[in-house]
GUBA-526520 format. One record per residue: x, y, z of N, C-alpha, C, O in turn; residue number from 1. Coordinates in steps of 0.1 Angstrom, whole numbers. Layout:
<kolmis>
{kolmi {X, Y, Z}, {X, Y, Z}, {X, Y, Z}, {X, Y, Z}, NUM}
...
</kolmis>
This chain:
<kolmis>
{kolmi {-602, -559, 163}, {-594, -568, 163}, {-585, -570, 154}, {-587, -568, 142}, 1}
{kolmi {-575, -574, 158}, {-560, -579, 150}, {-563, -594, 148}, {-569, -602, 156}, 2}
{kolmi {-556, -597, 137}, {-553, -611, 139}, {-538, -614, 133}, {-533, -608, 124}, 3}
{kolmi {-532, -625, 140}, {-520, -626, 138}, {-514, -642, 139}, {-518, -650, 148}, 4}
{kolmi {-505, -644, 129}, {-501, -659, 127}, {-485, -663, 129}, {-476, -657, 124}, 5}
{kolmi {-485, -675, 136}, {-471, -677, 136}, {-467, -681, 128}, {-471, -692, 123}, 6}
{kolmi {-454, -674, 122}, {-449, -676, 104}, {-448, -689, 102}, {-453, -694, 92}, 7}
{kolmi {-442, -696, 110}, {-439, -712, 111}, {-449, -718, 104}, {-449, -721, 93}, 8}
{kolmi {-460, -719, 114}, {-472, -725, 112}, {-479, -724, 96}, {-482, -733, 89}, 9}
{kolmi {-478, -708, 92}, {-483, -702, 79}, {-474, -709, 70}, {-478, -716, 61}, 10}
{kolmi {-463, -707, 72}, {-454, -718, 62}, {-459, -731, 59}, {-461, -735, 48}, 11}
{kolmi {-460, -737, 68}, {-464, -749, 68}, {-474, -754, 60}, {-474, -761, 49}, 12}
{kolmi {-485, -750, 66}, {-500, -749, 60}, {-506, -736, 62}, {-509, -729, 72}, 13}
{kolmi {-509, -732, 48}, {-512, -718, 48}, {-530, -721, 47}, {-539, -712, 48}, 14}
{kolmi {-533, -735, 44}, {-547, -734, 46}, {-553, -732, 57}, {-562, -724, 61}, 15}
{kolmi {-547, -742, 65}, {-548, -741, 77}, {-550, -729, 83}, {-561, -727, 90}, 16}
{kolmi {-541, -718, 83}, {-537, -704, 88}, {-552, -697, 82}, {-561, -692, 89}, 17}
{kolmi {-553, -699, 66}, {-568, -692, 61}, {-578, -693, 71}, {-583, -684, 76}, 18}
{kolmi {-582, -708, 74}, {-592, -716, 81}, {-594, -708, 93}, {-606, -707, 96}, 19}
{kolmi {-585, -703, 101}, {-579, -697, 116}, {-584, -685, 109}, {-594, -681, 115}, 20}
{kolmi {-581, -679, 100}, {-584, -665, 99}, {-596, -664, 96}, {-602, -655, 102}, 21}
{kolmi {-602, -670, 89}, {-620, -668, 87}, {-626, -672, 100}, {-633, -663, 103}, 22}
{kolmi {-626, -680, 107}, {-632, -683, 123}, {-631, -669, 127}, {-641, -661, 129}, 23}
{kolmi {-618, -666, 129}, {-615, -654, 138}, {-625, -643, 133}, {-634, -638, 139}, 24}
{kolmi {-622, -642, 124}, {-633, -628, 115}, {-644, -629, 118}, {-649, -621, 126}, 25}
{kolmi {-652, -640, 111}, {-666, -646, 116}, {-671, -645, 129}, {-682, -642, 130}, 26}
{kolmi {-665, -648, 138}, {-667, -648, 154}, {-666, -634, 159}, {-672, -630, 168}, 27}
{kolmi {-657, -627, 151}, {-655, -612, 158}, {-669, -603, 149}, {-674, -592, 152}, 28}
{kolmi {-672, -610, 141}, {-685, -600, 133}, {-699, -607, 140}, {-708, -599, 141}, 29}
{kolmi {-701, -619, 144}, {-712, -619, 152}, {-712, -613, 165}, {-723, -611, 170}, 30}
{kolmi {-699, -610, 172}, {-696, -603, 183}, {-700, -589, 183}, {-701, -584, 194}, 31}
{kolmi {-702, -582, 171}, {-701, -570, 166}, {-691, -560, 174}, {-693, -549, 180}, 32}
{kolmi {-675, -570, 172}, {-663, -565, 173}, {-660, -553, 162}, {-665, -555, 151}, 33}
{kolmi {-651, -542, 164}, {-645, -539, 154}, {-633, -547, 151}, {-625, -553, 159}, 34}
{kolmi {-634, -544, 133}, {-622, -554, 130}, {-611, -545, 122}, {-615, -539, 112}, 35}
{kolmi {-598, -545, 126}, {-591, -535, 120}, {-587, -541, 105}, {-581, -551, 103}, 36}
{kolmi {-593, -532, 96}, {-592, -535, 84}, {-582, -536, 76}, {-582, -544, 66}, 37}
{kolmi {-569, -526, 81}, {-556, -529, 75}, {-550, -541, 79}, {-545, -549, 71}, 38}
{kolmi {-552, -545, 93}, {-547, -556, 97}, {-552, -570, 89}, {-546, -580, 86}, 39}
{kolmi {-566, -568, 85}, {-573, -576, 81}, {-567, -580, 66}, {-568, -592, 61}, 40}
{kolmi {-560, -568, 57}, {-556, -569, 45}, {-546, -577, 47}, {-545, -588, 42}, 41}
{kolmi {-536, -568, 58}, {-522, -574, 53}, {-520, -589, 60}, {-508, -593, 60}, 42}
{kolmi {-529, -596, 64}, {-528, -611, 71}, {-535, -617, 54}, {-530, -627, 48}, 43}
{kolmi {-544, -610, 50}, {-551, -618, 36}, {-537, -621, 28}, {-533, -632, 24}, 44}
{kolmi {-530, -607, 26}, {-518, -610, 15}, {-508, -615, 21}, {-498, -616, 14}, 45}
{kolmi {-506, -620, 33}, {-496, -627, 41}, {-497, -642, 34}, {-488, -648, 28}, 46}
{kolmi {-510, -646, 38}, {-516, -661, 32}, {-512, -659, 22}, {-502, -666, 19}, 47}
{kolmi {-516, -651, 12}, {-516, -654, -3}, {-502, -654, -6}, {-498, -664, -12}, 48}
{kolmi {-492, -644, -3}, {-475, -647, -4}, {-474, -666, -3}, {-469, -674, -10}, 49}
{kolmi {-479, -668, 5}, {-472, -683, 11}, {-480, -692, -1}, {-472, -699, -8}, 50}
{kolmi {-494, -693, -2}, {-500, -700, -15}, {-491, -701, -28}, {-486, -710, -34}, 51}
{kolmi {-491, -682, -30}, {-481, -683, -41}, {-469, -686, -43}, {-467, -690, -55}, 52}
{kolmi {-458, -686, -34}, {-447, -692, -33}, {-446, -708, -36}, {-438, -714, -43}, 53}
{kolmi {-457, -714, -28}, {-462, -730, -31}, {-469, -731, -43}, {-476, -742, -44}, 54}
{kolmi {-469, -723, -53}, {-475, -723, -68}, {-492, -732, -63}, {-497, -742, -67}, 55}
{kolmi {-496, -723, -54}, {-511, -730, -52}, {-522, -718, -52}, {-531, -716, -44}, 56}
{kolmi {-519, -711, -63}, {-527, -697, -62}, {-543, -699, -66}, {-552, -692, -62}, 57}
{kolmi {-544, -711, -75}, {-556, -713, -75}, {-565, -719, -64}, {-577, -718, -66}, 58}
{kolmi {-560, -725, -51}, {-566, -733, -38}, {-569, -713, -32}, {-580, -710, -28}, 59}
{kolmi {-560, -705, -32}, {-559, -694, -27}, {-574, -687, -31}, {-582, -685, -23}, 60}
{kolmi {-576, -685, -45}, {-584, -680, -55}, {-598, -684, -50}, {-607, -677, -46}, 61}
{kolmi {-596, -697, -50}, {-610, -706, -45}, {-615, -703, -31}, {-627, -701, -29}, 62}
{kolmi {-607, -703, -22}, {-613, -701, -8}, {-613, -689, -4}, {-622, -687, 4}, 63}
{kolmi {-605, -680, -8}, {-609, -664, -10}, {-625, -656, -15}, {-632, -648, -10}, 64}
{kolmi {-626, -664, -28}, {-639, -661, -31}, {-651, -664, -22}, {-661, -657, -19}, 65}
{kolmi {-647, -678, -19}, {-660, -685, -10}, {-663, -675, 4}, {-673, -670, 8}, 66}
{kolmi {-649, -673, 8}, {-650, -661, 22}, {-658, -650, 16}, {-666, -645, 24}, 67}
{kolmi {-656, -644, 2}, {-658, -630, 2}, {-674, -631, 1}, {-682, -623, 7}, 68}
{kolmi {-678, -640, -8}, {-692, -645, -6}, {-700, -645, 6}, {-711, -641, 5}, 69}
{kolmi {-694, -652, 17}, {-697, -653, 31}, {-699, -638, 35}, {-711, -634, 39}, 70}
{kolmi {-690, -631, 36}, {-688, -615, 43}, {-701, -612, 35}, {-711, -609, 42}, 71}
{kolmi {-703, -612, 20}, {-716, -603, 18}, {-726, -604, 24}, {-733, -594, 28}, 72}
{kolmi {-729, -622, 27}, {-743, -624, 33}, {-741, -618, 47}, {-751, -617, 53}, 73}
{kolmi {-730, -614, 53}, {-733, -607, 65}, {-734, -591, 66}, {-737, -584, 76}, 74}
{kolmi {-733, -589, 57}, {-734, -576, 47}, {-722, -568, 54}, {-724, -557, 60}, 75}
{kolmi {-709, -574, 53}, {-694, -567, 55}, {-689, -566, 44}, {-680, -574, 41}, 76}
{kolmi {-694, -556, 34}, {-690, -556, 20}, {-675, -547, 24}, {-665, -549, 16}, 77}
{kolmi {-674, -539, 32}, {-661, -534, 30}, {-648, -548, 31}, {-637, -548, 25}, 78}
{kolmi {-652, -558, 39}, {-641, -566, 40}, {-642, -575, 26}, {-633, -580, 19}, 79}
{kolmi {-656, -576, 24}, {-655, -586, 9}, {-649, -574, -3}, {-645, -579, -13}, 80}
{kolmi {-651, -562, -1}, {-642, -552, -12}, {-625, -559, -7}, {-620, -566, -16}, 81}
{kolmi {-619, -557, 4}, {-607, -560, 5}, {-604, -573, -2}, {-595, -574, -10}, 82}
{kolmi {-611, -582, 2}, {-607, -594, -4}, {-608, -595, -20}, {-598, -599, -26}, 83}
{kolmi {-618, -590, -26}, {-617, -587, -43}, {-605, -580, -48}, {-599, -583, -58}, 84}
{kolmi {-604, -569, -38}, {-592, -561, -45}, {-578, -568, -44}, {-569, -567, -53}, 85}
{kolmi {-578, -574, -34}, {-565, -587, -34}, {-564, -595, -44}, {-555, -595, -53}, 86}
{kolmi {-579, -606, -43}, {-578, -612, -58}, {-572, -604, -71}, {-562, -606, -78}, 87}
{kolmi {-580, -597, -72}, {-577, -590, -85}, {-559, -586, -85}, {-552, -589, -95}, 88}
{kolmi {-554, -581, -77}, {-542, -579, -78}, {-533, -593, -79}, {-523, -596, -87}, 89}
{kolmi {-537, -598, -70}, {-532, -617, -70}, {-532, -622, -85}, {-525, -631, -89}, 90}
{kolmi {-541, -618, -91}, {-543, -624, -110}, {-540, -617, -118}, {-544, -618, -130}, 91}
{kolmi {-533, -608, -114}, {-532, -594, -125}, {-530, -601, -140}, {-535, -598, -151}, 92}
{kolmi {-518, -614, -139}, {-520, -619, -154}, {-526, -626, -160}, {-521, -632, -170}, 93}
{kolmi {-539, -629, -155}, {-550, -636, -160}, {-564, -626, -162}, {-571, -624, -152}, 94}
{kolmi {-565, -621, -175}, {-571, -616, -179}, {-588, -616, -178}, {-597, -608, -176}, 95}
{kolmi {-589, -629, -180}, {-601, -633, -177}, {-606, -634, -167}, {-618, -630, -165}, 96}
{kolmi {-599, -640, -157}, {-599, -643, -141}, {-602, -626, -135}, {-611, -622, -127}, 97}
{kolmi {-595, -619, -140}, {-595, -606, -133}, {-611, -598, -138}, {-616, -589, -130}, 98}
{kolmi {-616, -603, -151}, {-627, -596, -153}, {-639, -604, -146}, {-648, -599, -139}, 99}
{kolmi {-637, -615, -148}, {-649, -624, -137}, {-650, -618, -121}, {-660, -615, -115}, 100}
{kolmi {-638, -617, -116}, {-637, -612, -101}, {-642, -596, -102}, {-649, -592, -93}, 101}
{kolmi {-638, -589, -111}, {-643, -573, -110}, {-657, -573, -115}, {-663, -562, -113}, 102}
{kolmi {-664, -582, -122}, {-677, -583, -127}, {-682, -586, -114}, {-690, -577, -109}, 103}
{kolmi {-680, -596, -107}, {-688, -601, -96}, {-684, -588, -85}, {-693, -581, -80}, 104}
{kolmi {-675, -588, -84}, {-674, -574, -72}, {-680, -563, -75}, {-687, -558, -66}, 105}
{kolmi {-680, -556, -88}, {-692, -545, -91}, {-705, -547, -89}, {-712, -538, -85}, 106}
{kolmi {-711, -560, -91}, {-723, -562, -85}, {-726, -564, -75}, {-738, -565, -73}, 107}
{kolmi {-719, -564, -66}, {-721, -565, -48}, {-716, -549, -47}, {-722, -543, -38}, 108}
{kolmi {-710, -545, -51}, {-707, -529, -47}, {-723, -521, -52}, {-728, -513, -44}, 109}
{kolmi {-728, -525, -66}, {-739, -519, -70}, {-752, -520, -57}, {-760, -511, -54}, 110}
{kolmi {-752, -536, -52}, {-763, -541, -47}, {-761, -529, -30}, {-771, -528, -23}, 111}
{kolmi {-749, -523, -25}, {-747, -519, -14}, {-747, -503, -18}, {-745, -493, -11}, 112}
{kolmi {-750, -503, -32}, {-750, -484, -33}, {-736, -479, -28}, {-736, -469, -21}, 113}
{kolmi {-725, -486, -33}, {-711, -484, -26}, {-702, -477, -38}, {-694, -484, -44}, 114}
{kolmi {-704, -464, -40}, {-697, -455, -52}, {-678, -457, -51}, {-670, -458, -60}, 115}
{kolmi {-675, -459, -37}, {-659, -461, -39}, {-657, -476, -46}, {-651, -478, -57}, 116}
{kolmi {-662, -486, -39}, {-658, -498, -49}, {-665, -499, -61}, {-660, -507, -69}, 117}
{kolmi {-678, -492, -62}, {-681, -493, -79}, {-668, -486, -85}, {-664, -492, -95}, 118}
{kolmi {-662, -476, -81}, {-652, -468, -88}, {-639, -478, -91}, {-633, -481, -101}, 119}
{kolmi {-638, -480, -79}, {-625, -492, -80}, {-627, -502, -90}, {-619, -502, -100}, 120}
{kolmi {-638, -512, -89}, {-643, -523, -101}, {-644, -517, -113}, {-639, -523, -122}, 121}
{kolmi {-649, -508, -116}, {-652, -505, -133}, {-639, -498, -135}, {-637, -496, -147}, 122}
{kolmi {-628, -493, -126}, {-616, -489, -132}, {-606, -503, -136}, {-597, -503, -144}, 123}
{kolmi {-609, -512, -129}, {-603, -525, -132}, {-608, -534, -145}, {-601, -542, -151}, 124}
{kolmi {-622, -532, -146}, {-628, -536, -156}, {-624, -528, -172}, {-622, -535, -182}, 125}
{kolmi {-624, -514, -172}, {-619, -502, -182}, {-603, -512, -184}, {-600, -517, -194}, 126}
{kolmi {-596, -511, -174}, {-583, -516, -176}, {-583, -527, -183}, {-575, -527, -192}, 127}
{kolmi {-591, -540, -182}, {-589, -550, -191}, {-596, -549, -204}, {-592, -557, -212}, 128}
{kolmi {-606, -540, -208}, {-615, -539, -217}, {-601, -532, -229}, {-600, -533, -241}, 129}
{kolmi {-595, -525, -220}, {-584, -512, -226}, {-572, -519, -233}, {-565, -514, -242}, 130}
{kolmi {-571, -532, -227}, {-561, -541, -233}, {-567, -552, -243}, {-562, -556, -254}, 131}
{kolmi {-581, -556, -237}, {-583, -569, -247}, {-595, -560, -256}, {-597, -565, -267}, 132}
{kolmi {-601, -552, -255}, {-611, -550, -266}, {-613, -534, -268}, {-624, -528, -269}, 133}
{kolmi {-601, -527, -269}, {-605, -513, -266}, {-612, -507, -278}, {-612, -508, -291}, 134}
{kolmi {-619, -498, -269}, {-631, -490, -283}, {-641, -497, -282}, {-651, -492, -287}, 135}
{kolmi {-643, -508, -277}, {-657, -515, -281}, {-667, -512, -274}, {-664, -507, -263}, 136}
{kolmi {-681, -513, -277}, {-692, -512, -268}, {-689, -516, -253}, {-690, -507, -244}, 137}
{kolmi {-685, -527, -251}, {-681, -529, -235}, {-672, -520, -230}, {-673, -515, -219}, 138}
{kolmi {-665, -517, -239}, {-651, -506, -232}, {-660, -494, -228}, {-662, -492, -217}, 139}
{kolmi {-665, -488, -236}, {-673, -477, -238}, {-683, -477, -225}, {-684, -468, -217}, 140}
{kolmi {-691, -488, -226}, {-702, -487, -216}, {-693, -492, -198}, {-700, -492, -188}, 141}
{kolmi {-683, -494, -198}, {-677, -496, -184}, {-671, -481, -184}, {-671, -475, -173}, 142}
{kolmi {-667, -476, -194}, {-660, -461, -194}, {-667, -450, -185}, {-661, -442, -178}, 143}
{kolmi {-683, -452, -189}, {-694, -441, -189}, {-701, -448, -170}, {-707, -441, -162}, 144}
{kolmi {-697, -460, -169}, {-700, -464, -156}, {-688, -459, -143}, {-689, -456, -131}, 145}
{kolmi {-678, -459, -151}, {-668, -453, -143}, {-666, -438, -142}, {-660, -433, -132}, 146}
{kolmi {-669, -431, -151}, {-676, -420, -149}, {-685, -416, -139}, {-681, -408, -130}, 147}
{kolmi {-702, -420, -139}, {-705, -417, -126}, {-706, -423, -115}, {-714, -419, -107}, 148}
{kolmi {-696, -434, -113}, {-692, -439, -100}, {-681, -429, -95}, {-679, -429, -83}, 149}
{kolmi {-673, -419, -105}, {-664, -412, -96}, {-670, -397, -94}, {-668, -390, -85}, 150}
{kolmi {-678, -394, -103}, {-687, -383, -99}, {-694, -384, -89}, {-696, -374, -83}, 151}
{kolmi {-701, -396, -85}, {-708, -397, -71}, {-696, -397, -60}, {-699, -390, -50}, 152}
{kolmi {-684, -402, -61}, {-675, -399, -54}, {-671, -385, -48}, {-671, -382, -37}, 153}
{kolmi {-669, -376, -61}, {-668, -365, -57}, {-679, -357, -52}, {-676, -347, -46}, 154}
{kolmi {-692, -360, -55}, {-704, -353, -49}, {-705, -358, -36}, {-709, -350, -27}, 155}
{kolmi {-703, -369, -34}, {-706, -371, -18}, {-693, -372, -11}, {-694, -381, -2}, 156}
{kolmi {-681, -366, -12}, {-669, -369, -8}, {-666, -369, 6}, {-660, -377, 13}, 157}
{kolmi {-673, -357, 10}, {-672, -355, 23}, {-679, -368, 34}, {-673, -371, 45}, 158}
{kolmi {-689, -373, 30}, {-697, -381, 36}, {-688, -395, 35}, {-688, -403, 45}, 159}
{kolmi {-681, -398, 25}, {-675, -411, 22}, {-662, -408, 32}, {-659, -416, 40}, 160}
{kolmi {-656, -396, 31}, {-644, -398, 42}, {-647, -405, 55}, {-640, -414, 59}, 161}
{kolmi {-655, -399, 60}, {-657, -408, 73}, {-661, -421, 74}, {-657, -428, 83}, 162}
{kolmi {-671, -424, 64}, {-674, -437, 63}, {-662, -445, 57}, {-660, -456, 63}, 163}
{kolmi {-651, -443, 47}, {-639, -447, 45}, {-627, -446, 54}, {-617, -453, 53}, 164}
{kolmi {-628, -439, 62}, {-614, -438, 66}, {-607, -448, 73}, {-595, -448, 72}, 165}
{kolmi {-612, -459, 80}, {-607, -471, 85}, {-603, -480, 75}, {-597, -490, 79}, 166}
{kolmi {-606, -479, 61}, {-601, -488, 51}, {-584, -486, 47}, {-578, -475, 47}, 167}
{kolmi {-580, -498, 45}, {-566, -494, 44}, {-558, -481, 36}, {-549, -473, 39}, 168}
{kolmi {-567, -485, 21}, {-566, -476, 12}, {-576, -464, 13}, {-585, -463, 5}, 169}
{kolmi {-573, -454, 22}, {-579, -443, 27}, {-583, -435, 13}, {-575, -435, 4}, 170}
{kolmi {-594, -428, 14}, {-602, -420, 0}, {-584, -410, 0}, {-577, -407, 10}, 171}
{kolmi {-584, -407, -14}, {-571, -397, -18}, {-579, -384, -15}, {-591, -382, -13}, 172}
{kolmi {-568, -375, -18}, {-575, -359, -20}, {-585, -357, -31}, {-582, -361, -42}, 173}
{kolmi {-595, -351, -30}, {-606, -347, -42}, {-600, -346, -53}, {-604, -351, -63}, 174}
{kolmi {-591, -340, -53}, {-585, -337, -66}, {-578, -349, -75}, {-575, -349, -87}, 175}
{kolmi {-576, -359, -66}, {-573, -374, -77}, {-582, -377, -82}, {-581, -386, -90}, 176}
{kolmi {-597, -373, -79}, {-607, -379, -81}, {-609, -371, -94}, {-611, -377, -104}, 177}
{kolmi {-610, -358, -93}, {-614, -349, -104}, {-605, -350, -114}, {-609, -346, -125}, 178}
{kolmi {-593, -356, -113}, {-583, -359, -125}, {-583, -369, -130}, {-578, -369, -142}, 179}
{kolmi {-589, -383, -121}, {-593, -393, -124}, {-603, -393, -136}, {-601, -399, -146}, 180}
{kolmi {-616, -383, -132}, {-627, -381, -138}, {-625, -377, -152}, {-631, -383, -162}, 181}
{kolmi {-612, -364, -155}, {-609, -359, -165}, {-602, -372, -174}, {-607, -374, -185}, 182}
{kolmi {-593, -379, -170}, {-589, -389, -179}, {-599, -401, -182}, {-597, -407, -192}, 183}
{kolmi {-605, -404, -177}, {-619, -414, -181}, {-626, -402, -193}, {-625, -405, -205}, 184}
{kolmi {-631, -391, -190}, {-639, -381, -200}, {-629, -383, -215}, {-634, -387, -226}, 185}
{kolmi {-616, -380, -213}, {-609, -380, -227}, {-607, -395, -228}, {-611, -397, -239}, 186}
{kolmi {-604, -406, -224}, {-610, -418, -228}, {-624, -420, -238}, {-625, -423, -250}, 187}
{kolmi {-632, -417, -230}, {-647, -414, -239}, {-645, -409, -251}, {-649, -415, -261}, 188}
{kolmi {-640, -398, -249}, {-636, -386, -262}, {-634, -394, -274}, {-642, -396, -283}, 189}
{kolmi {-621, -397, -272}, {-614, -406, -282}, {-618, -419, -286}, {-612, -425, -294}, 190}
{kolmi {-631, -424, -278}, {-638, -436, -287}, {-648, -428, -295}, {-647, -431, -307}, 191}
{kolmi {-656, -419, -292}, {-665, -415, -299}, {-664, -405, -308}, {-673, -404, -316}, 192}
{kolmi {-653, -396, -309}, {-653, -387, -317}, {-654, -387, -331}, {-656, -376, -338}, 193}
{kolmi {-653, -400, -337}, {-654, -399, -351}, {-669, -405, -351}, {-674, -401, -362}, 194}
{kolmi {-676, -411, -346}, {-690, -416, -344}, {-702, -406, -342}, {-713, -405, -347}, 195}
{kolmi {-695, -397, -331}, {-705, -389, -322}, {-697, -377, -317}, {-698, -375, -305}, 196}
{kolmi {-690, -367, -325}, {-682, -359, -322}, {-689, -348, -314}, {-682, -340, -307}, 197}
{kolmi {-704, -346, -314}, {-709, -338, -307}, {-710, -341, -291}, {-712, -333, -282}, 198}
{kolmi {-708, -356, -290}, {-709, -364, -275}, {-693, -363, -272}, {-691, -358, -261}, 199}
{kolmi {-683, -365, -277}, {-670, -360, -277}, {-666, -347, -269}, {-660, -346, -259}, 200}
{kolmi {-672, -337, -277}, {-671, -322, -272}, {-678, -321, -261}, {-672, -316, -251}, 201}
{kolmi {-690, -325, -258}, {-694, -323, -246}, {-687, -329, -233}, {-687, -324, -222}, 202}
{kolmi {-681, -343, -238}, {-672, -349, -227}, {-662, -341, -222}, {-659, -338, -210}, 203}
{kolmi {-656, -337, -236}, {-640, -330, -234}, {-644, -312, -223}, {-637, -305, -215}, 204}
{kolmi {-656, -310, -229}, {-660, -297, -224}, {-661, -297, -208}, {-656, -288, -201}, 205}
{kolmi {-667, -307, -204}, {-670, -310, -190}, {-652, -312, -186}, {-648, -304, -177}, 206}
{kolmi {-645, -320, -190}, {-634, -320, -183}, {-623, -311, -184}, {-613, -312, -177}, 207}
{kolmi {-627, -301, -193}, {-621, -289, -192}, {-623, -278, -181}, {-615, -272, -174}, 208}
{kolmi {-640, -279, -180}, {-645, -273, -167}, {-637, -273, -155}, {-630, -264, -151}, 209}
{kolmi {-639, -288, -149}, {-631, -297, -139}, {-617, -290, -140}, {-613, -285, -130}, 210}
{kolmi {-610, -288, -152}, {-595, -288, -150}, {-592, -273, -148}, {-582, -268, -144}, 211}
{kolmi {-605, -266, -152}, {-597, -251, -151}, {-596, -245, -139}, {-596, -233, -139}, 212}
{kolmi {-596, -253, -128}, {-587, -247, -115}, {-578, -249, -111}, {-574, -245, -100}, 213}
{kolmi {-572, -255, -120}, {-558, -264, -118}, {-551, -257, -128}, {-556, -252, -139}, 214}
{kolmi {-537, -258, -124}, {-526, -252, -133}, {-524, -263, -143}, {-525, -275, -141}, 215}
{kolmi {-520, -257, -155}, {-519, -265, -171}, {-509, -276, -168}, {-498, -274, -163}, 216}
{kolmi {-515, -287, -172}, {-507, -297, -172}, {-509, -307, -183}, {-515, -301, -193}, 217}
{kolmi {-506, -321, -186}, {-503, -325, -198}, {-520, -329, -201}, {-523, -332, -212}, 218}
{kolmi {-527, -330, -193}, {-542, -337, -192}, {-548, -320, -200}, {-554, -320, -211}, 219}
{kolmi {-546, -312, -194}, {-553, -299, -196}, {-549, -295, -209}, {-558, -290, -216}, 220}
{kolmi {-535, -299, -216}, {-532, -293, -229}, {-539, -305, -240}, {-541, -303, -252}, 221}
{kolmi {-541, -314, -234}, {-545, -328, -242}, {-560, -325, -245}, {-565, -326, -256}, 222}
{kolmi {-568, -320, -234}, {-582, -319, -237}, {-582, -306, -245}, {-591, -306, -254}, 223}
{kolmi {-576, -297, -244}, {-573, -284, -255}, {-573, -285, -266}, {-579, -278, -274}, 224}
{kolmi {-564, -295, -269}, {-560, -297, -281}, {-572, -306, -288}, {-576, -302, -299}, 225}
{kolmi {-577, -316, -283}, {-589, -327, -288}, {-600, -316, -293}, {-605, -317, -304}, 226}
{kolmi {-603, -305, -280}, {-617, -297, -285}, {-613, -289, -295}, {-621, -285, -303}, 227}
{kolmi {-600, -285, -296}, {-597, -276, -310}, {-599, -283, -322}, {-606, -278, -331}, 228}
{kolmi {-594, -295, -321}, {-595, -303, -333}, {-610, -304, -340}, {-614, -300, -351}, 229}
{kolmi {-618, -313, -328}, {-633, -314, -331}, {-642, -302, -331}, {-652, -304, -338}, 230}
{kolmi {-641, -289, -322}, {-649, -279, -329}, {-647, -277, -343}, {-656, -277, -351}, 231}
{kolmi {-636, -275, -347}, {-628, -268, -363}, {-636, -277, -371}, {-640, -273, -382}, 232}
{kolmi {-640, -290, -366}, {-647, -297, -379}, {-662, -295, -379}, {-669, -298, -389}, 233}
{kolmi {-668, -289, -367}, {-682, -286, -368}, {-687, -276, -377}, {-699, -274, -378}, 234}
</kolmis>
């Protein structure tokens, strides 16, 4: 099912357009119809753009969060995940709100044992903590959660590929996730290298093993340099 709006009506009354959008989606779910996730995301962004132009992001945030919770109750985690992804991008300038949104979305993803959305939401939170509390216990904790999520995605990549093939942002090649994992391992090592150098060496050794099948690049050289510095001190 695809949702299309009359542009004039959307500009005139985006709240009414959103209500029509939610009604059509809810009706399709109850009828067990396939929903075009790309179209769902496109229309959500189109409505959001109008709210933003009308300086009314607060209302879009509220009605979108309510709809996401409704979708979670209907076990439509992919659709709810798209809404949370939209809301996080929609509010990037507001660290506190992004933290709240990502924390809520992470709890939902964990409830559904959804490693792709766990990975995405831990990345959002890691970015926030990197900006607001770099190196803090909370920052380190979320990096470890991101590490676990990325490893789950890599381990179950083939099965997840079929599960997420209809999502607007399809799974990237597995190499992307392996490099992402290494960047997280390096971030962890940077935080713990003074207080727990052995742990830092363990994280970097894992990263080095992952990167060994690829051509040497910036990440590999950084890993090698940090490992050399740490092992010389042991």
